[in-house]
N, C-alpha and C positions, 0 to 999 in steps of 0.2 A: 904578188899574186892576184891574178885579175879576180873582179869579186864579182859573181853574175847571181841574177834572180830570176827563179822560173827559165835557166837557160838565155837569158838575155843579157846580152853583154852589157855594161855601163856606158853610159854615154853623158858629157856634160851640157847643160842646155845654158845660154847666156839670157837669162830674164830679164829685161828691163820693166815689163808691166804693159808694155805698150802692144798692138795689134800683132807686129810683125813676129816678136819674138814668143807671142803665144802661138801663131800658127809654126813657127820652128819648131817650137815646144810638142807640139800637136802631132808634126811629122817623125819627130824624133820617138816619141812614145811608141810609137806602130811597132817597134824593132827593138827598143831598147830599154832597159831599167834607167829613167832618167834621173840625174842628179844636179840640181838648179843652183844657179848662181846669180847674185843680184850684187849692185854697185852701188852703194851710197857715197855720191861725190860732191854733195853741197850744192846740187841742183835745186831750184825752184819748189821742184814737186818732188821733194825727197820722199817726205811722208805719204804722198798719194802715190806713188810710185810701188813703196814699198809693200802699201795695204794689197794693191794690184798683185804684185809677185807673190805675198801668201796667199793672196785668193786664187790665183791662178794653180798655184803650188798644191793648195787643200782640195781644188777640182780634179789634180791629175793623182792626187793621193802619193805625193812625193815625200818621202824621208830626209834623203839626202838633202840639207839646203845649207848654202853657204851663204851668207852676208857680210859683205867687205867693206869698211869706212876707210875710203881713199880722199879725207877732206881736204889734203893737199892741191887736189884741183880747182878747189875753190880758191885757195890762196895764190893758185897760179894764176886763175882769172883769164881774160882774154875771151869771154864767152858771154853772151845774154843769158845763158841757161845758170852760168853760177854767179854773174857779175848783176846784181840787183838793179845797179846804176847805169846797165848798158839796158836800153829798152827792147823788149822780144820785137821785132817786125811784124807787122800785119799786111797780108795782099802781096807777097813777096811772087814777081813773075816767074813762069815757068816758059824754057827752061831756066834755072837760076844762072846769070852771067858771071858770078864770082863765087866764092867760097862764103856763105852765110856767116853772121855775126854768131849764131846757134852753134856755130861749131865749137865743140869742146876740143881744144889742140890734142892729137893722138891719144883720146880717151880711150879707143879701142884697142889699143897694145897694151895698155895698163890693165883692163879686163882681160884680154885671152893670156897677157902673162900669169897673170894669178890662176886662171883657170887650167894652165898646162901645170903650174906646179900643183895643183889640186888632184890633176888628171892622173901624176906619175904617182902620188898617193894612193888614190883610191883603184889603179886599175881601169881608167876609162882611156880609151881608143879612139874617141870621136869627141870633138866639140863643137856642137852647132850655135850658131849666130843669126839671128834674123836680117842680116845686113841687106840692102836692097841699092843696087846700082842704077836700075835699068830707070823706076820712076819714084826720085827719092828728092832729098834736100841737097843733093850735092857734095857731101862729107868725102874726103879724100880718103879717109880710115873706114869708109863702106866700099870700095873698090875690090873687085876680085883681084887683081893685081896684086892689092895689099896684102890680102890674105894667102896667096901663093908665096909672096916673098916671108911671111911671119911662118910659113912651114918649115922654108927652109931653116930659118932660124932656132925653132925648135928643134929639129934633126941635129942643128951642130951645138946646142948648148943644152942638150939631156943627156942621160944614161943611155950606153951604147943599143941597150935592147928597146928602149922607150920609141913605139913607134903611136904618132899622134896626129891625127887628121883633122884640119877644119872643115866643116860643112857648113855652105852656104846655101842653103835650098831654095831660098827666095831672090838670090843678087842679081837676077834677070828678069822677074816676074815684075808686072805692072800692078797697083793698087787694085784694079779690077779681079786678076787673076789671083790675088791674096787673098780678098776677101771669099771669092770661090772656094777656094781652096779649103779655107778655115769653116766655112759651111758644111762643106762636102764630110770634114773631119769632124764637124759638131764643136768646133772651137768655142768658147765659152767667151765671145766680143764682148758680152756686158762686164765682164769683169776687168775689162783692161781700160787702162788710163794713156792717150798718147797726145795729150796739151802740153804746151810748154809753159804753160801756168800753173798755178796751185787753181784747186775748185773754186769757180767763179766766186759764189757767195761769201768764201772764207776769205778769199782774195779781197774781195770789196769791204768784207767786215759785216756781211750782211748776215741776220737770222736764218740758219739753214731751216728750221720751221715754217719760217714764211715763204718758202720758196717750193713752187709745185715741180718737182722732178720728177715723178711716178717711182715716190719711193726711195731713191738712191742718195739724195739730199747733196747732189753735187753737181755743179754745170761747169762743162769745158767750153771755152773762149768762140772756138770756131772760127776763130780769125786768123790765128798764126799758122805758120807754114804746115806746121803737124798736123793741125785739126782740116787744115782744106784739105789735104792730100789724103787725109783718111776718110772724109766727107766723098770726096770726089769719087775713092774706090768704090763706096758703099753704093752711092748714087748710080755709079756707072754700069753696077751689079743688080740695078733695080731693087734696093731690098733696104731697109732704115737702117740706119745706124743706132743701134741699142742705148747709146751714150747720149745723154742730156746735151743739149748745147744752149747758151744765152740769145 
C-alpha cells in the first residue's frame, strides 16, 4: 500500500549533504512527501556529511530518514575519498581527461540498490538523485545512460507490481544553473558540505575557536575538484557561496 501525506506521493531522495543533492531534494519536495537516504561509506568527510544530511532533513522537516553504513566500500578502497594513503588532488584540469582518483568504484549502484529496497517497503514510486553529468567530476556512475540501465534492472529484479523511476533533475545542468535553481527554491546552501576533505581546522588539528568562520567553525579547502566546481557555479551566478573557505 502506497503511503501518502496530504495526498502527496512518497519519493526517496538520496542526500549526500552536498549542494547538488540539496537542490534535488528541494525539487522533489515540491510535489512529494520526501524520505531521505544517506550513505556512510567510510569517506574522509563521513561525520561532516552526516551532519549536513541531518541539517537539511531538519530544514525540510523530513520524518522518514535512513542512514546506512556500508563501510565495505572503504575496505575495497581504490578512491582518494576512502583511502587516506591516496592524496586528494587539487587543481584538476577541466574537462577531466580520465576518471579521477576521487571516483568511488560503482558507489551509486550500491546507493540505488538500497534506495530501491526501501522504496518497495514504503511505497515510493520515484527515487531522486542529484547526479550531474554535464558539469561534473566525470564519474561514470553519474551519467544518464547508467540510470536508464539501472531502471531496467529495477524492473527485472522487483515485484511485478513495482514501478520505480529514477529521477535525475540536474543531470544536464551546469553548476551555474544548479545554483540559480537552488536560490529560486530557497534551498539552504549554507547547510551543505561539498569539500572532499574534512573541515579544514579539524583536518589540521587547529582550535576551531581561533578560526574566524562566521560562526560555522568549519572551513572547506577550496582547492579540491568538488570545491572548485562549486565555487565556479556560485561565481558565475554572481552570488557569494555561504560556505567559508581557507
